[in-house]
SEPALUM-66558 format. One record per residue (C-alpha): x, y, z. Coordinates in Angstrom, 1 decimal, decimal comma. Example, Ala and Ser with C-alpha at 12.3 -4.5 7.8 and 13.67 -1.06 7.14 Angstrom:
<atom><c1>12,3</c1><c2>-4,5</c2><c3>7,8</c3></atom>
<atom><c1>13,7</c1><c2>-1,1</c2><c3>7,1</c3></atom>
//
This chain:
<atom><c1>0,1</c1><c2>0,0</c2><c3>0,0</c3></atom>
<atom><c1>2,7</c1><c2>2,5</c2><c3>1,0</c3></atom>
<atom><c1>5,2</c1><c2>1,4</c2><c3>-1,7</c3></atom>
<atom><c1>5,8</c1><c2>3,6</c2><c3>-4,8</c3></atom>
<atom><c1>3,7</c1><c2>6,5</c2><c3>-3,2</c3></atom>
<atom><c1>4,9</c1><c2>9,9</c2><c3>-4,5</c3></atom>
<atom><c1>6,3</c1><c2>12,1</c2><c3>-1,9</c3></atom>
<atom><c1>7,4</c1><c2>15,8</c2><c3>-2,3</c3></atom>
<atom><c1>9,9</c1><c2>17,0</c2><c3>0,1</c3></atom>
<atom><c1>10,2</c1><c2>20,8</c2><c3>0,3</c3></atom>
<atom><c1>13,1</c1><c2>22,3</c2><c3>2,4</c3></atom>
<atom><c1>15,7</c1><c2>24,9</c2><c3>1,6</c3></atom>
<atom><c1>18,3</c1><c2>22,8</c2><c3>3,3</c3></atom>
<atom><c1>20,0</c1><c2>20,5</c2><c3>0,7</c3></atom>
<atom><c1>21,3</c1><c2>18,4</c2><c3>3,6</c3></atom>
<atom><c1>17,9</c1><c2>17,6</c2><c3>5,0</c3></atom>
<atom><c1>16,5</c1><c2>17,0</c2><c3>1,5</c3></atom>
<atom><c1>19,3</c1><c2>14,5</c2><c3>0,8</c3></atom>
<atom><c1>18,9</c1><c2>12,8</c2><c3>4,2</c3></atom>
<atom><c1>15,0</c1><c2>12,5</c2><c3>3,8</c3></atom>
<atom><c1>15,4</c1><c2>11,7</c2><c3>0,2</c3></atom>
<atom><c1>17,7</c1><c2>8,6</c2><c3>0,8</c3></atom>
<atom><c1>15,6</c1><c2>7,5</c2><c3>3,9</c3></atom>
<atom><c1>12,2</c1><c2>7,6</c2><c3>1,9</c3></atom>
<atom><c1>13,6</c1><c2>6,0</c2><c3>-1,1</c3></atom>
<atom><c1>15,1</c1><c2>3,2</c2><c3>0,9</c3></atom>
<atom><c1>11,4</c1><c2>2,5</c2><c3>2,0</c3></atom>
<atom><c1>10,4</c1><c2>2,3</c2><c3>-1,6</c3></atom>
<atom><c1>8,8</c1><c2>5,8</c2><c3>-2,1</c3></atom>
<atom><c1>9,2</c1><c2>7,8</c2><c3>-5,2</c3></atom>
<atom><c1>10,6</c1><c2>11,1</c2><c3>-4,0</c3></atom>
<atom><c1>10,5</c1><c2>14,6</c2><c3>-5,7</c3></atom>
<atom><c1>12,4</c1><c2>17,6</c2><c3>-4,1</c3></atom>
<atom><c1>11,6</c1><c2>21,2</c2><c3>-3,9</c3></atom>
<atom><c1>14,1</c1><c2>23,8</c2><c3>-2,8</c3></atom>
<atom><c1>11,7</c1><c2>26,5</c2><c3>-1,5</c3></atom>
<atom><c1>8,1</c1><c2>27,5</c2><c3>-0,9</c3></atom>
<atom><c1>7,3</c1><c2>28,6</c2><c3>-4,6</c3></atom>
<atom><c1>9,0</c1><c2>25,4</c2><c3>-5,9</c3></atom>
<atom><c1>6,8</c1><c2>23,3</c2><c3>-3,7</c3></atom>
<atom><c1>3,7</c1><c2>25,0</c2><c3>-4,9</c3></atom>
<atom><c1>4,7</c1><c2>24,4</c2><c3>-8,5</c3></atom>
<atom><c1>5,7</c1><c2>20,8</c2><c3>-8,0</c3></atom>
<atom><c1>2,4</c1><c2>20,1</c2><c3>-5,9</c3></atom>
<atom><c1>0,6</c1><c2>20,2</c2><c3>-9,3</c3></atom>
<atom><c1>2,3</c1><c2>16,9</c2><c3>-10,2</c3></atom>
<atom><c1>-0,1</c1><c2>15,2</c2><c3>-7,8</c3></atom>
<atom><c1>2,1</c1><c2>13,7</c2><c3>-5,0</c3></atom>
<atom><c1>0,6</c1><c2>11,5</c2><c3>-2,4</c3></atom>
<atom><c1>2,1</c1><c2>13,3</c2><c3>0,4</c3></atom>
<atom><c1>4,1</c1><c2>16,6</c2><c3>0,9</c3></atom>
<atom><c1>6,7</c1><c2>17,1</c2><c3>3,6</c3></atom>
<atom><c1>6,9</c1><c2>20,9</c2><c3>4,1</c3></atom>
<atom><c1>9,5</c1><c2>22,8</c2><c3>6,0</c3></atom>
<atom><c1>8,1</c1><c2>25,8</c2><c3>7,7</c3></atom>
<atom><c1>11,1</c1><c2>28,3</c2><c3>7,6</c3></atom>
<atom><c1>12,0</c1><c2>28,8</c2><c3>3,9</c3></atom>
<atom><c1>13,0</c1><c2>31,9</c2><c3>2,1</c3></atom>
<atom><c1>10,6</c1><c2>33,8</c2><c3>-0,1</c3></atom>
<atom><c1>7,5</c1><c2>31,8</c2><c3>0,7</c3></atom>
<atom><c1>7,5</c1><c2>30,1</c2><c3>4,0</c3></atom>
<atom><c1>5,7</c1><c2>26,8</c2><c3>4,5</c3></atom>
<atom><c1>2,6</c1><c2>28,2</c2><c3>5,8</c3></atom>
<atom><c1>2,0</c1><c2>30,4</c2><c3>2,9</c3></atom>
<atom><c1>2,9</c1><c2>27,6</c2><c3>0,5</c3></atom>
<atom><c1>0,5</c1><c2>25,3</c2><c3>2,3</c3></atom>
<atom><c1>-2,3</c1><c2>27,8</c2><c3>1,6</c3></atom>
<atom><c1>-1,6</c1><c2>27,7</c2><c3>-2,0</c3></atom>
<atom><c1>-1,0</c1><c2>24,0</c2><c3>-2,2</c3></atom>
<atom><c1>-4,4</c1><c2>23,6</c2><c3>-0,8</c3></atom>
<atom><c1>-5,9</c1><c2>25,3</c2><c3>-3,9</c3></atom>
<atom><c1>-4,3</c1><c2>22,5</c2><c3>-6,0</c3></atom>
<atom><c1>-4,4</c1><c2>19,2</c2><c3>-3,9</c3></atom>
<atom><c1>-5,8</c1><c2>17,7</c2><c3>-0,8</c3></atom>
<atom><c1>-2,8</c1><c2>15,4</c2><c3>-0,4</c3></atom>
<atom><c1>-1,8</c1><c2>15,2</c2><c3>3,2</c3></atom>
<atom><c1>0,8</c1><c2>17,7</c2><c3>4,4</c3></atom>
<atom><c1>3,4</c1><c2>17,1</c2><c3>7,1</c3></atom>
<atom><c1>5,1</c1><c2>20,1</c2><c3>8,5</c3></atom>
<atom><c1>8,7</c1><c2>20,1</c2><c3>9,6</c3></atom>
<atom><c1>9,8</c1><c2>22,8</c2><c3>12,0</c3></atom>
<atom><c1>12,2</c1><c2>23,9</c2><c3>14,7</c3></atom>
<atom><c1>9,4</c1><c2>25,7</c2><c3>16,3</c3></atom>
<atom><c1>7,5</c1><c2>24,2</c2><c3>19,2</c3></atom>
<atom><c1>5,0</c1><c2>26,9</c2><c3>20,2</c3></atom>
<atom><c1>1,3</c1><c2>26,1</c2><c3>20,1</c3></atom>
<atom><c1>0,7</c1><c2>29,2</c2><c3>18,0</c3></atom>
<atom><c1>3,0</c1><c2>27,9</c2><c3>15,4</c3></atom>
<atom><c1>1,2</c1><c2>24,6</c2><c3>15,2</c3></atom>
<atom><c1>-2,2</c1><c2>26,4</c2><c3>15,1</c3></atom>
<atom><c1>-0,9</c1><c2>28,4</c2><c3>12,1</c3></atom>
<atom><c1>0,2</c1><c2>25,3</c2><c3>10,4</c3></atom>
<atom><c1>-3,1</c1><c2>23,5</c2><c3>10,8</c3></atom>
<atom><c1>-5,1</c1><c2>26,6</c2><c3>10,0</c3></atom>
<atom><c1>-3,3</c1><c2>26,9</c2><c3>6,7</c3></atom>
<atom><c1>-4,3</c1><c2>23,4</c2><c3>5,8</c3></atom>
<atom><c1>-1,6</c1><c2>21,0</c2><c3>7,3</c3></atom>
<atom><c1>-2,4</c1><c2>17,6</c2><c3>8,6</c3></atom>
<atom><c1>0,5</c1><c2>16,8</c2><c3>11,0</c3></atom>
<atom><c1>3,4</c1><c2>18,5</c2><c3>12,6</c3></atom>
<atom><c1>6,9</c1><c2>17,1</c2><c3>13,4</c3></atom>
<atom><c1>9,4</c1><c2>19,1</c2><c3>15,4</c3></atom>
<atom><c1>13,2</c1><c2>19,1</c2><c3>14,6</c3></atom>
<atom><c1>15,2</c1><c2>17,2</c2><c3>15,5</c3></atom>
<atom><c1>13,3</c1><c2>14,0</c2><c3>14,8</c3></atom>
<atom><c1>14,3</c1><c2>10,4</c2><c3>14,7</c3></atom>
<atom><c1>14,2</c1><c2>8,4</c2><c3>11,3</c3></atom>
<atom><c1>11,7</c1><c2>5,9</c2><c3>12,8</c3></atom>
<atom><c1>9,5</c1><c2>8,7</c2><c3>13,8</c3></atom>
<atom><c1>9,2</c1><c2>10,4</c2><c3>10,4</c3></atom>
<atom><c1>8,8</c1><c2>7,1</c2><c3>8,7</c3></atom>
<atom><c1>5,9</c1><c2>6,2</c2><c3>11,2</c3></atom>
<atom><c1>4,2</c1><c2>9,6</c2><c3>10,5</c3></atom>
<atom><c1>4,5</c1><c2>9,2</c2><c3>6,7</c3></atom>
<atom><c1>3,0</c1><c2>5,8</c2><c3>6,8</c3></atom>
<atom><c1>0,2</c1><c2>6,8</c2><c3>9,0</c3></atom>
<atom><c1>-0,7</c1><c2>9,8</c2><c3>6,8</c3></atom>
<atom><c1>-0,5</c1><c2>7,7</c2><c3>3,6</c3></atom>
<atom><c1>-2,6</c1><c2>5,0</c2><c3>5,1</c3></atom>
<atom><c1>-5,4</c1><c2>7,3</c2><c3>6,0</c3></atom>
<atom><c1>-5,1</c1><c2>9,0</c2><c3>2,6</c3></atom>
<atom><c1>-5,3</c1><c2>5,5</c2><c3>0,9</c3></atom>
<atom><c1>-8,5</c1><c2>4,7</c2><c3>2,9</c3></atom>
<atom><c1>-9,8</c1><c2>8,1</c2><c3>2,2</c3></atom>
<atom><c1>-9,6</c1><c2>7,8</c2><c3>-1,6</c3></atom>
<atom><c1>-10,4</c1><c2>4,1</c2><c3>-2,0</c3></atom>
<atom><c1>-13,9</c1><c2>3,3</c2><c3>-3,3</c3></atom>
<atom><c1>-15,1</c1><c2>-0,2</c2><c3>-2,5</c3></atom>
<atom><c1>-17,2</c1><c2>-2,1</c2><c3>-5,0</c3></atom>
<atom><c1>-20,2</c1><c2>-2,6</c2><c3>-2,8</c3></atom>
<atom><c1>-23,4</c1><c2>-0,9</c2><c3>-2,0</c3></atom>
<atom><c1>-23,0</c1><c2>2,7</c2><c3>-1,1</c3></atom>
<atom><c1>-23,7</c1><c2>3,6</c2><c3>2,6</c3></atom>
<atom><c1>-24,8</c1><c2>7,2</c2><c3>3,0</c3></atom>
<atom><c1>-25,7</c1><c2>9,2</c2><c3>6,1</c3></atom>
<atom><c1>-27,5</c1><c2>12,4</c2><c3>5,7</c3></atom>
<atom><c1>-28,3</c1><c2>15,1</c2><c3>8,3</c3></atom>
<atom><c1>-30,2</c1><c2>18,0</c2><c3>6,9</c3></atom>
<atom><c1>-28,4</c1><c2>19,0</c2><c3>3,5</c3></atom>
<atom><c1>-25,2</c1><c2>17,4</c2><c3>4,5</c3></atom>
<atom><c1>-24,6</c1><c2>14,0</c2><c3>3,2</c3></atom>
<atom><c1>-21,6</c1><c2>11,6</c2><c3>3,8</c3></atom>
<atom><c1>-20,9</c1><c2>8,6</c2><c3>1,6</c3></atom>
<atom><c1>-18,9</c1><c2>6,3</c2><c3>3,9</c3></atom>
<atom><c1>-17,8</c1><c2>4,0</c2><c3>1,0</c3></atom>
<atom><c1>-16,6</c1><c2>6,7</c2><c3>-1,4</c3></atom>
<atom><c1>-15,2</c1><c2>8,6</c2><c3>1,7</c3></atom>
<atom><c1>-16,9</c1><c2>11,7</c2><c3>0,4</c3></atom>
<atom><c1>-19,0</c1><c2>14,6</c2><c3>1,8</c3></atom>
<atom><c1>-21,7</c1><c2>16,6</c2><c3>-0,2</c3></atom>
<atom><c1>-23,7</c1><c2>19,8</c2><c3>0,8</c3></atom>
<atom><c1>-26,7</c1><c2>20,6</c2><c3>-1,2</c3></atom>
<atom><c1>-25,4</c1><c2>18,0</c2><c3>-3,7</c3></atom>
<atom><c1>-22,1</c1><c2>19,6</c2><c3>-4,2</c3></atom>
<atom><c1>-18,9</c1><c2>17,7</c2><c3>-3,3</c3></atom>
<atom><c1>-17,0</c1><c2>19,3</c2><c3>-0,4</c3></atom>
<atom><c1>-13,2</c1><c2>19,3</c2><c3>-0,8</c3></atom>
<atom><c1>-12,0</c1><c2>17,9</c2><c3>2,6</c3></atom>
<atom><c1>-8,5</c1><c2>16,8</c2><c3>3,7</c3></atom>
<atom><c1>-8,5</c1><c2>13,2</c2><c3>5,0</c3></atom>
<atom><c1>-8,3</c1><c2>14,5</c2><c3>8,7</c3></atom>
<atom><c1>-11,3</c1><c2>16,8</c2><c3>8,1</c3></atom>
<atom><c1>-13,2</c1><c2>13,9</c2><c3>6,7</c3></atom>
<atom><c1>-12,3</c1><c2>11,5</c2><c3>9,5</c3></atom>
<atom><c1>-13,5</c1><c2>14,0</c2><c3>12,0</c3></atom>
<atom><c1>-16,8</c1><c2>14,5</c2><c3>10,2</c3></atom>
<atom><c1>-17,3</c1><c2>10,8</c2><c3>9,8</c3></atom>
<atom><c1>-16,7</c1><c2>10,1</c2><c3>13,5</c3></atom>
<atom><c1>-19,2</c1><c2>12,7</c2><c3>14,5</c3></atom>
<atom><c1>-21,9</c1><c2>12,0</c2><c3>11,9</c3></atom>
<atom><c1>-21,7</c1><c2>8,2</c2><c3>12,4</c3></atom>
<atom><c1>-22,3</c1><c2>8,8</c2><c3>16,3</c3></atom>
<atom><c1>-24,9</c1><c2>11,6</c2><c3>16,2</c3></atom>
<atom><c1>-25,9</c1><c2>12,9</c2><c3>19,3</c3></atom>
<atom><c1>-22,8</c1><c2>11,5</c2><c3>21,1</c3></atom>
<atom><c1>-20,6</c1><c2>14,2</c2><c3>22,5</c3></atom>
<atom><c1>-16,8</c1><c2>13,7</c2><c3>21,8</c3></atom>
<atom><c1>-14,2</c1><c2>15,5</c2><c3>23,7</c3></atom>
<atom><c1>-11,2</c1><c2>17,0</c2><c3>22,1</c3></atom>
<atom><c1>-9,1</c1><c2>14,1</c2><c3>23,5</c3></atom>
<atom><c1>-11,5</c1><c2>11,4</c2><c3>22,0</c3></atom>
<atom><c1>-11,4</c1><c2>13,1</c2><c3>18,6</c3></atom>
<atom><c1>-7,7</c1><c2>13,3</c2><c3>18,6</c3></atom>
<atom><c1>-6,9</c1><c2>9,8</c2><c3>19,7</c3></atom>
<atom><c1>-9,5</c1><c2>8,4</c2><c3>17,3</c3></atom>
<atom><c1>-8,5</c1><c2>10,5</c2><c3>14,2</c3></atom>
<atom><c1>-4,7</c1><c2>10,9</c2><c3>14,7</c3></atom>
<atom><c1>-4,2</c1><c2>7,6</c2><c3>16,5</c3></atom>
<atom><c1>-1,6</c1><c2>9,0</c2><c3>19,0</c3></atom>
<atom><c1>-2,0</c1><c2>9,7</c2><c3>22,7</c3></atom>
<atom><c1>-3,4</c1><c2>13,1</c2><c3>23,5</c3></atom>
<atom><c1>-1,3</c1><c2>15,9</c2><c3>25,0</c3></atom>
<atom><c1>-2,7</c1><c2>19,1</c2><c3>26,5</c3></atom>
<atom><c1>-1,6</c1><c2>21,1</c2><c3>23,4</c3></atom>
<atom><c1>-3,5</c1><c2>18,8</c2><c3>21,0</c3></atom>
<atom><c1>-6,7</c1><c2>20,5</c2><c3>22,1</c3></atom>
<atom><c1>-5,7</c1><c2>23,4</c2><c3>19,6</c3></atom>
<atom><c1>-5,1</c1><c2>20,9</c2><c3>16,9</c3></atom>
<atom><c1>-8,7</c1><c2>19,6</c2><c3>17,2</c3></atom>
<atom><c1>-10,1</c1><c2>23,1</c2><c3>17,5</c3></atom>
<atom><c1>-8,4</c1><c2>24,3</c2><c3>14,3</c3></atom>
<atom><c1>-9,7</c1><c2>21,3</c2><c3>12,3</c3></atom>
<atom><c1>-13,2</c1><c2>21,7</c2><c3>13,7</c3></atom>
<atom><c1>-13,0</c1><c2>25,4</c2><c3>12,7</c3></atom>
<atom><c1>-11,7</c1><c2>24,5</c2><c3>9,1</c3></atom>
<atom><c1>-14,4</c1><c2>21,9</c2><c3>8,7</c3></atom>
<atom><c1>-17,1</c1><c2>24,3</c2><c3>9,7</c3></atom>
<atom><c1>-16,1</c1><c2>26,9</c2><c3>7,2</c3></atom>
<atom><c1>-16,6</c1><c2>24,2</c2><c3>4,5</c3></atom>
<atom><c1>-20,1</c1><c2>22,7</c2><c3>5,7</c3></atom>
<atom><c1>-21,8</c1><c2>25,5</c2><c3>7,5</c3></atom>
<atom><c1>-23,5</c1><c2>28,6</c2><c3>5,9</c3></atom>
<atom><c1>-22,5</c1><c2>30,5</c2><c3>9,1</c3></atom>
<atom><c1>-19,5</c1><c2>29,0</c2><c3>10,8</c3></atom>
<atom><c1>-20,0</c1><c2>31,2</c2><c3>13,9</c3></atom>
<atom><c1>-23,5</c1><c2>29,7</c2><c3>14,4</c3></atom>
<atom><c1>-23,0</c1><c2>26,1</c2><c3>13,1</c3></atom>
<atom><c1>-26,1</c1><c2>24,1</c2><c3>12,2</c3></atom>
<atom><c1>-24,3</c1><c2>20,8</c2><c3>12,1</c3></atom>
<atom><c1>-21,3</c1><c2>20,5</c2><c3>14,3</c3></atom>
<atom><c1>-22,3</c1><c2>21,9</c2><c3>17,7</c3></atom>
<atom><c1>-20,0</c1><c2>22,8</c2><c3>20,7</c3></atom>
<atom><c1>-21,2</c1><c2>21,5</c2><c3>23,9</c3></atom>
<atom><c1>-19,3</c1><c2>23,9</c2><c3>26,3</c3></atom>
<atom><c1>-17,0</c1><c2>22,1</c2><c3>28,6</c3></atom>
<atom><c1>-17,5</c1><c2>18,7</c2><c3>27,0</c3></atom>
<atom><c1>-16,7</c1><c2>18,6</c2><c3>23,3</c3></atom>
<atom><c1>-18,5</c1><c2>18,5</c2><c3>19,8</c3></atom>
<atom><c1>-21,5</c1><c2>16,6</c2><c3>18,5</c3></atom>
<atom><c1>-23,8</c1><c2>16,4</c2><c3>15,4</c3></atom>
<atom><c1>-27,3</c1><c2>16,4</c2><c3>16,7</c3></atom>
//
């Protein structure tokens, strides 16, 4: 499943590109390199399966590049950064990123993150040859076989993380999920305090795509002090 996936590495440091390139190619991936943010946006049009994006790059930084890349592809984006502040993570997720890895990192850690993101993306884009199962709430419809969401009959462009959150909530209507439950279900890792912002940002992004008024949501409700639910 992971073999021969196309991965785009965008980093202005040639040594990091070389090390990551050797590591990922040894795992069987097809690797393309970009030297800065503008180059990353240009090469994102070549339909990579995953993008590894450094935050601090000259010209166009990783956050700005991510915003432009999201106009081209919904492929998962893994940010690499030396920054650890929660505000930087929030900026990355708000721009459209899916995961965040702080430098320095181990080879085993980045391979694990890459495989996890590709695995989710593979499931998200696979369409089983079986009867379609759909769940509808109001004008929002989720097809759990096609891994696709529609609003008023129009397909909504979601990242796999956004889709997985929506699927979790819509298949368990009226159940209230805490940020910890959402994070551990969708990201598949132990929840840390700062991960609350990660969930909040993805909920906010999801609302901008499915709600007519994201400030007064019709579908994804906040239950103060407890979490989120679709009624």
